[in-house]
C-alpha positions as CSV (number, residue, x, y, z in Angstrom):
1,X,-23.1,0.6,-36.1
2,X,-20.0,-0.9,-34.5
3,X,-18.9,2.5,-33.2
4,X,-22.3,3.2,-31.7
5,X,-22.4,-0.2,-30.1
6,X,-18.9,0.3,-28.6
7,X,-19.8,3.7,-27.3
8,X,-22.9,2.3,-25.6
9,X,-20.8,-0.5,-24.0
10,X,-18.2,2.0,-22.7
11,X,-20.8,4.4,-21.4
12,X,-22.7,1.6,-19.7
13,X,-19.7,-0.1,-18.3
14,X,-18.0,3.0,-16.9
15,X,-20.2,3.3,-13.8
16,X,-20.2,-0.5,-13.4
17,X,-16.4,-0.4,-13.2
18,X,-16.1,2.8,-11.2
19,X,-18.5,1.7,-8.5
20,X,-16.5,-1.3,-7.3
21,X,-13.5,0.9,-7.6
22,X,-15.0,3.2,-5.0
23,X,-16.5,0.5,-2.8
24,X,-13.8,-2.2,-3.1
25,X,-10.6,-1.0,-4.7
26,X,-10.2,2.2,-2.6
27,X,-11.3,0.6,0.7
28,X,-9.0,-2.4,0.1
29,X,-6.1,0.0,-0.5
30,X,-6.9,2.2,2.5
31,X,-7.3,-0.7,5.0
32,X,-4.3,-2.6,3.7
33,X,-2.0,0.4,3.6
34,X,-3.0,1.4,7.1
35,X,-2.1,-2.0,8.5
36,X,1.1,-2.0,6.3
37,X,2.2,1.2,8.0
38,X,1.6,-0.2,11.4
39,X,3.7,-3.3,10.5
40,X,6.3,-1.2,8.8
41,X,6.8,1.1,11.8
42,X,7.1,-1.8,14.2
43,X,9.6,-3.7,12.0
44,X,11.6,-0.5,11.4
45,X,11.8,0.4,15.1
46,X,12.9,-3.2,16.0
47,X,15.7,-2.9,13.4
48,X,16.7,0.6,14.5
49,X,16.8,-0.5,18.2
50,X,19.1,-3.4,17.2
51,X,17.4,-5.9,19.5
52,X,19.2,-9.0,18.1
53,X,16.4,-11.7,18.1
54,X,13.6,-9.3,17.1
55,X,15.8,-7.8,14.5
56,X,16.5,-11.2,12.9
57,X,12.7,-12.0,12.9
58,X,12.0,-8.6,11.2
59,X,14.8,-9.2,8.6
60,X,13.4,-12.7,7.9
61,X,9.9,-11.3,7.4
62,X,11.2,-8.6,5.1
63,X,13.3,-11.1,3.2
64,X,10.4,-13.4,2.5
65,X,7.8,-10.9,1.5
66,X,10.1,-8.8,-0.6
67,X,11.6,-11.9,-2.3
68,X,8.4,-13.6,-3.4
69,X,5.8,-12.4,-5.9
70,X,2.7,-10.8,-4.6
71,X,0.5,-13.0,-6.7
72,X,2.1,-16.1,-5.2
73,X,1.5,-14.8,-1.7
74,X,-2.2,-14.3,-2.6
75,X,-2.5,-17.8,-3.9
76,X,-0.7,-19.3,-0.9
77,X,-3.1,-17.6,1.6
78,X,-6.4,-18.0,-0.3
79,X,-5.9,-21.3,-2.1
80,X,-3.1,-23.0,-0.1
81,X,-4.1,-22.4,3.6
82,X,-7.5,-24.2,3.2
83,X,-5.5,-27.4,2.8
84,X,-4.4,-27.1,6.4
85,X,-7.9,-26.0,7.6
86,X,-7.5,-22.2,7.5
87,X,-10.2,-20.6,5.4
88,X,-10.2,-16.9,4.8
89,X,-12.7,-14.9,2.8
90,X,-11.4,-13.2,-0.3
91,X,-11.4,-9.6,0.9
92,X,-9.8,-10.3,4.3
93,X,-7.3,-12.6,2.5
94,X,-6.4,-9.7,0.2
95,X,-6.0,-7.3,3.1
96,X,-3.8,-9.7,4.9
97,X,-1.5,-10.3,2.0
98,X,-1.3,-6.7,0.8
99,X,-0.6,-5.5,4.3
100,X,2.2,-8.0,4.9
101,X,3.7,-7.4,1.5
102,X,3.6,-3.6,1.5
103,X,4.6,-3.6,5.2
104,X,7.9,-5.3,4.2
105,X,8.7,-2.6,1.6
106,X,7.6,0.3,3.8
107,X,9.6,-1.1,6.7
108,X,12.8,-0.6,4.7
109,X,11.7,2.9,3.7
110,X,11.0,3.9,7.3
111,X,14.2,2.2,8.6
112,X,16.3,4.2,6.1
113,X,14.5,7.4,7.2
114,X,15.2,6.6,10.9
115,X,18.8,6.1,10.2
116,X,18.9,9.5,8.3
117,X,18.0,11.3,11.5
118,X,21.2,12.6,13.1
119,X,22.2,10.5,16.1
120,X,22.5,13.6,18.2
121,X,18.7,13.9,18.2
122,X,18.4,10.7,20.2
123,X,21.1,11.9,22.7
124,X,19.3,15.2,23.0
125,X,16.1,13.4,24.1
126,X,18.0,11.5,26.8
127,X,19.6,14.8,28.0
128,X,16.2,16.4,28.7
129,X,15.1,13.3,30.6
130,X,13.0,11.5,28.0
131,X,12.9,7.7,27.8
132,X,13.8,5.8,24.6
133,X,10.2,5.4,23.6
134,X,9.4,9.1,24.4
135,X,12.4,10.2,22.3
136,X,11.3,8.0,19.4
137,X,7.7,9.1,19.5
138,X,8.3,12.8,20.0
139,X,11.6,13.5,18.2
140,X,12.9,10.7,16.0
141,X,9.7,9.3,14.4
142,X,8.2,12.7,13.3
143,X,11.4,13.6,11.5
144,X,11.8,10.2,9.9
145,X,8.2,10.1,8.7
146,X,8.6,13.5,7.1
147,X,11.6,12.1,5.2
148,X,9.7,8.9,4.3
149,X,6.5,10.7,3.2
150,X,7.4,10.8,-0.6
151,X,8.4,7.2,-1.0
152,X,5.5,6.0,1.2
153,X,3.1,8.0,-1.0
154,X,4.6,6.3,-4.0
155,X,4.0,2.9,-2.4
156,X,0.4,3.9,-1.8
157,X,-0.1,4.8,-5.4
158,X,1.5,1.5,-6.5
159,X,-0.8,-0.4,-4.1
160,X,-3.9,1.0,-5.8
161,X,-2.7,-0.6,-9.1
162,X,-1.6,-3.8,-7.4
163,X,-5.1,-4.4,-6.0
164,X,-6.0,-5.6,-9.5
165,X,-4.3,-8.8,-8.6
166,X,-7.0,-9.4,-6.0
167,X,-9.2,-10.5,-8.9
168,X,-7.3,-13.7,-9.0
169,X,-8.7,-14.7,-5.6
170,X,-12.3,-13.7,-6.5
171,X,-12.3,-10.2,-5.0
172,X,-14.9,-8.3,-7.0
173,X,-12.9,-5.1,-7.6
174,X,-12.6,-3.1,-10.8
175,X,-10.5,-5.4,-12.8
176,X,-12.6,-8.5,-12.1
177,X,-15.8,-6.5,-13.1
178,X,-14.0,-5.5,-16.3
179,X,-13.1,-9.1,-17.1
180,X,-16.7,-10.1,-16.7
181,X,-17.9,-7.3,-19.0
182,X,-15.3,-8.3,-21.6
183,X,-16.4,-11.9,-21.4
184,X,-20.0,-10.8,-22.2
185,X,-19.3,-8.1,-24.8
186,X,-16.0,-9.3,-26.5
187,X,-14.5,-5.8,-26.5
188,X,-11.2,-6.4,-24.6
189,X,-9.2,-3.5,-26.1
190,X,-11.7,-0.7,-25.3
191,X,-12.7,-2.0,-21.9
192,X,-9.2,-2.7,-20.6
193,X,-8.2,0.8,-21.8
194,X,-11.3,2.1,-19.9
195,X,-10.3,0.5,-16.6
196,X,-6.8,1.6,-17.2
197,X,-8.0,5.2,-17.4
198,X,-10.0,4.8,-14.2
199,X,-6.8,3.5,-12.4
200,X,-5.0,6.5,-13.9
201,X,-7.6,8.9,-12.5
202,X,-7.2,7.4,-9.0
203,X,-3.4,7.6,-9.2
204,X,-3.6,11.2,-10.4
205,X,-5.7,12.2,-7.5
206,X,-3.3,10.5,-5.1
207,X,-0.3,12.2,-6.8
208,X,-1.9,15.6,-6.4
209,X,-2.6,14.9,-2.7
210,X,1.1,13.8,-2.4
211,X,2.3,17.1,-3.8
212,X,0.0,19.0,-1.5
213,X,1.3,17.0,1.5
214,X,4.9,17.6,0.4
215,X,4.3,21.4,0.1
216,X,2.8,21.5,3.6
217,X,5.7,19.6,5.0
218,X,8.2,21.9,3.3
219,X,6.4,25.0,4.7
220,X,6.5,23.4,8.2
221,X,10.2,22.6,7.8
222,X,11.0,26.1,6.9
223,X,9.0,27.5,9.8
224,X,11.0,25.2,12.2
225,X,14.3,26.2,10.7
């Protein structure tokens, strides 16, 4: 009877957990990572250009967000800012924090990729009459993003799992739904394993897409060579 009850709970809860995964967890990841990439490219370019004041600002931003826990950042934005009159709804607050946090890590990845591009590429752009921005957009950035693709993909996969922390600021994503079901059914082991499997499925799909992307980039690289 216990086994039958447990199977019924797992079968019933699977779709209840998967649905917020598709409608909240995945959109939260996609939106946050998109903004994170925009922030990261800007911060990396500022550092690469060695504009002193802007570079110091970028380094300070990276230092703060890489040096403090993501959970603390979520609490500061969602629970702390209302004390000074800034109220942000749970989902936008999560997007803001995940974007800034992931942007700091991705900025270092892209900066390293930019510095890995031979300096002669920048000089070649100047020789054909391109401006600095044109050279960066047409020559340097495409090569750097190709190098940064694998670590950026890893960051995306990690963000899918990190979104579970958004449950702490009342975002109704997969983990929060699971917690509510556990509170009602008292089956923590099975249900937490179930949500873990769903996270694993999402991560596996992204890993496969990462490999496909790397293969296409390798083919493109060989054709250029």
